[in-house]
N, C-alpha and C positions, 0 to 999 in steps of 0.2 A: 477443471473438470472436462474430460473429453469422451464423447460417446465411443463405444467399441463398435465400429462399423466397418464393413468391407468396402474396399475401393481398389481400383486398378493401380498398378505400380506407377504408371505414368502420371496419374492425377496426384498421387501421394508425393512423387518427386517434385512436381510443379509447385505444390503447396509449400513444401519445405524450402524450395528455392526462393519463392516469393517472401516467405517469412524471414529467411536469412538476409535477402536483399534489403528488406525494410529495416531490419536492425542495423545493417551496415550503413545505410543512408543516414539513419537517425544518429548513430554514433559519430559518423563523419561530420555531420552538420554541427553537432555539439562541440566536437574537438576543434573544428575550424573557428567556431565562434569564440571559444575560450582563448585560443591562441591570439586571435585578433584583438580581443578585449584586454589581454594582459600584455600586449606589446611584443608578441613573438617569443622566440627562444630566450632572449635576454632576460625576460621576466621570469622564466621558469627557474633560473638560478636563484631567484628570490623566494622560492617556495619554502614554507615552514609550517610545522604543526602548531596550531594556536589554541586548541581546546579539545577536551574529552569530557564525556558526561554520560550519566545513566538516568533513566526514568523508571518509576514503578507504576505501571499503567493498569487500571481496572478496565480491561477491554471487553465491553459488552457487545454481543453480536446480534444482528437482526438481518432481515431480508429473506431470500429464498433461493433454492436450487431448482434447476429444471426437472420437472417431473410431470406426471399426469395421472389423475384418477381414471380408473378404467371407464371408458366411454366418454370421458371429458378431456380429450387431448388438449394440452396447452395450459392446464392448471399448474400452479407453482407449489413447490414443497417448502413450506415455511419452516425456517430453522428453529424458531422459538416455540411456536404452538404445536407444530406437528412432530418435530424431532426432539423437542424439550432439551435443547443443547444448553449446557451450563456456561456461565460467563468465565472469563479467564483473566487472572492477574499475572502480568509478565514484566520482565525487565526489557527495556528498550535502550539500545546502545548508540551513542553518537560520537562522531569525530569530525574535526574541522581543520582545514589547512588554508593558508593563503598562497596564492600564486599571483605575484604582482599585486594589482589592486582588487583581484577577484578572490572571493572566499568560497572554497569548495567544501561542501558538507556531505557526510555520509550518515545515514540512519538505517539501522537494521532491527526489524521486528519479527519475532518468531512466535506464532500462536498455535495452540493445540486445543481444540474444543471437542467435547464428547457428550453423548446423551443416550438415554434409554427410554423408549416409549412403546405403548401399545397402539397400533394403528386403528383409527376409527373407520377408515375407508381403505380399500385396496388401491395400490398405486403402482405405476410403472416407473422404474428408475434405471437408466443406463441399460435398457434391454431386458431387465428382470422384473418379474411381477412379485410384489410383496402384498400378501393377503390381509384383509381386514381382520382384526383381532389378534394378529401375530405380534410377538414382541420383537422390536427392531432396535439394535444398537447402532450408533452413528459416530463417526470420527470426521472432524473437519480440521485439516492441517493447513495453516496459512502462513506464509512468510513474505515479507515486503522489504526490499532493499531500495532505498532512495538515494540517488546521487544527484545533488543539486549544486549549481553554481550561482552564487549571489553576486551581482555586479551593479554598477551605478549606485553604490551606497552613498547617498547624500546625507550629510550630517549638519543639521541646523541646531546647534547647541544641544538641547535636550531631546531632539527628535531625529531619528535615523530612518531612511526610506530607501528601498532598493528593489531590484527585479530579479526573478528566479528563472533559470532554464535548466533542464536536466532530464534524467531518465529514471523511471521507477520500474523495478522488476516485481511482478506479481506471480507468486506460486500458490496454487490452491489444489489440494487433494482431498476428495471426499469419498468416504466408504460407508456403505450401509450393509449391515449383516442381519438377516432374518434369523433370529435365534430359534424360532419355532420350526421353520421349514429348512433351515441350514442353507440359506442362499446368500451369496455375497455379490455386491455390485459396486463399482467405483468409477469416478470420473476425475480428471485432472486438467489443470490449466497452468501454463507457464509462458509468460511473455513479457517483453519490455514495452513501456508506455512513455512516449515523449511528453513532457509537461512544461508549462510556463506558469509564472505566478508573480506575486509581490510579497515583500516582507517589510515590516515596520516595527520600530521600537521607541518607546518614550521612557526617559530616565530622569530621576530627580536626585542629584547628589546631595549628601548631607555629611560633612566631614569626611571620614574614610568609608562611609556606608552610602550605597546608592540603591534607591528603590526603583524598580523598573517594571514595565509591562511590555510584552512583545507578542506579535502575532504574524502568521504567514498563511497564505493560501496558494495552492498550486493544483494544476490538473489540466484537463482538456477543455478549452473554451467552448467548443461546439462538439456535437457528436462526432466521434472519431470513426473514420473508415480507412484503415491502414492494412493493406494486404488482406489477410483473412479475418481481421478483427473489426467489429462494429460495436460501438458502445460509448459510455461516458465514465469519467473518473475524476474524483475530487478529493484532495487531501488538505486538511486545515488544522490549525492549532493556535491556541492562545496560552500564554503563561505569564506569571507575575511573581516577583520575589525580591530578594535582597542580594546585592553584589558587595562583598566585603573585600577591601584592599584591592579592588579592581582585578579580581582573579578567582574568587570563590563565590559561586552563585548557587542559591537554592530557593525553592518555592513550590508553587502548585500550578497546575494547568489543566487544559481540556483538549483532547485530540479526537478528530473525526476522520474516517476514511470511508468513502462511498464509491463502489465499483459496480458497474452494470455492463457486462460484456457478452458478446456472442461471436465465437470464432469459427462459426460454421459447423461446429459439432457440439461444443460445450456452451452452456448458457447459464449465467449466474447473476444474481443481484444481491450483493452483500453490503451491509452497513456495520462498521465497527466504530464504537465511540465510548468515551469514558474519561474520567478524571485521572490525573497522575501527579506524583511527587517527583521532583527532579533535583539533581545535584550536578554541577558542572565546574570544572577547573579550567581556567584560562592561563596561558603562559605569556 
């Protein structure tokens, strides 16, 4: 979400340059780390696809968007109680490949929330005033692309443990439409966030069937201040299920995403969480 605000072309150009430089630095550091961990170019010839999977996620939304009641600047616009946004059930797609001893994982989540409500109080949102008593419809489009490298995977019989480094891309577009006064306002946010974390798995083999429980957590250890972005971000999930013939996995889990960012124009605080069913094929 980004406020519609006037600025000089010099300031705008500087902000864009800073954002691009930050992304380039983060991508370069990640790439150099992966190459060193996998033993350089020789290890790249060892790369192969190892898994694909899907989750069916009941993604419940919470948190708030930047807004203010008239005369009370700084108030937040609650996405549940004020906008009455519905929960969303979506497919989440996974892919994994190995590059030498490192496992590269990609996860893509595409969410679309909507709601209709009658405002109890007048609010300001993205430079527009929405009056009390007016009917307001809202759309909140969110997509998350996670690119993670898991390395240092230690295997102690039934226990595996490793470290995560990577980048998460967050895209958020929010639109409010005053159906009574025919007013529309929108904000958007789109940026990459560098993350670190840990992953662990416990498995119990029984003939050709293996029961397992796994979890991972990644994000920003301390409040991030990168170029034009200040805030915090945390992604976590736990899952458990059955692995048949060392290649067909299914079960249940719980995923949580918490993001609180201020990029100098947009400000949002969103919580996404809920249970999911998963299916995964390993090669």
